[in-house]
N, C-alpha and C positions, 0 to 999 in steps of 0.2 A: 722415840726409840722403837725397838723392836723386840720382842717375846723372843729368844732364841730357840726356845722349844719349840713355839708352832712352827718357826722356819725350818728347822732341825727335822723335824715331824714332816716337813714337806719335799725336802730333799729329799729321807731315808725314803719317802714314798713312793719318788723321781727314781730312785736307786733300784727297786722291784725290778722293773724291766730288763736289769744287768744278771740278775741271778743271782746276786756275791752272796754268802752266808752272810747273817746279822752283822756279825763279828767283823767282817770285812767291808759293810754296810758303814757302819758307824765310824770304820774307823776312816773312810771315804772320804763321810761328811767331815769328821775330825780337822781332816787335813783342808779340806775346804774353809771351813772355819780360819785357818791356821795360814792358810796362804791373803786370807783378807787380811789379817790381823798383820803379817809380815809387810805386805803394799797395800796400805790404807789407801793409796791414792789409785789403786784399779779400779774402785768402785767410785764412778762419779756422782750415778745418783743414786740417794739412800732409799728411796722407793722401789728401786730394781734390785735391792738386796736379795731377795729371795731367786730371783732368776740369774741372778751372776753365780750364787754359789749351786744352785740347781746343775747350771754350767759348767763349771768348776766342777764339780764332785761327778758327774756323767764324763767328762776328760779323765778325770783320774780313775775313775771305774773302767775304762776301757785299758789306761795303762795298765791299771792290776791285771787284768784278763789276758793281756797280751804278754805283759811277761811272766803269767802261770802257765800259759802255754808253754813258752820259753824254757822254762825253769821245772817242768814235769818232769820228775822223776822218773830214769827207765825201770821196769819193772823187774821185782827181783827174782834173782836165779830160782829155779826150779828145783826142786828135791835132787841129792846126787841119785844119778841112776844103780841101784841094786847092782849086785853079778849077776843073780839072773837074765836081768833085762838086758846086761853087757852081752851075756853069750848068746839070749837070743837076737840081738841088733846083728852080731857079727854073724851067725849063722844065718840070718837073713840076708845081708851082704852079699855074703858067698855064694848065696843062691842065686840072688840078683845077676852078680857077675857071670856067674856059671851060665845062668839062661843068655846073657849076654853074647859071651862065649860061640853059644851055637847059633846064634843068629848070622844072616846073608852081609858081606862085608861092610856092604852102606850101612846097613844096620847098626851094626857095631862102630863103625867109626862116629855115627850120629850119636849114639848113645855116649860116647865116651867124651865129644864134643860138649854134649849138653852137660854131661857129668862135671865134667876139668874146666870149661871155658865161657859159662853161661853169660857171662856180658856179649858175646857173638850176637850179632843181631841176624834174621836171617838172609840178607845179603850176606853175610862175611861167613853164614853156614853155607850157602850154596857154592860159595869161593873153595872153601874147605874140602868141600866133598865133589866139587865140578858136575853140578847141576844148576837147573835154571833157579834162581829165587821163588818162581811161583811154585815150584813143584816140593819147597824144604816142608811147608804145611803140612801137605797129604804123604810125604814122605814120616815125616817125624808121627802121625797118627795110625799107618802104618806099620809101624814099629813099634810103638807101645803098645797097641793091641796084639800084635802077634808075641810080644814079650808075655803082657799080662794073662794071656791064655797057656803059656810056656809055665809060666811061674802056678798059675792054678791046677796046671796039670801033675805039676811039681807039689800038691798040697799046699802052697802058700795062696790065701785069699785075699 
């Protein structure tokens, strides 16, 4: 017969490559043994027990890793903004849009589209602005540079 401790130790050694926690590795090893006992006919040659359990455990480890990736909870929400932070944010937004209002018409329209319709591709932006798609990147860069300089001049770094 087999020495379950020796075989389990070999299976656990093979699972180290999957970087599972010790508890998860032991669970996977135990599940492999359970699978063997639930379907005893799946192991045709007792001499290959170690290989069968290792392969079964590796497959289960991959399933566990995949499942854990899908089930990763979203990060917890950040702390509620303080009233002071809300005032600063509102003032910053007001200063930003005041600076946008002072830009040339095509820059103003581009900024509005970028802020309110971020899903638009460069081709769609070009259509909206009546320019060639190749010009959108350069226009965006010039617009953002101009806006940055205006905000810095107003004291917003």
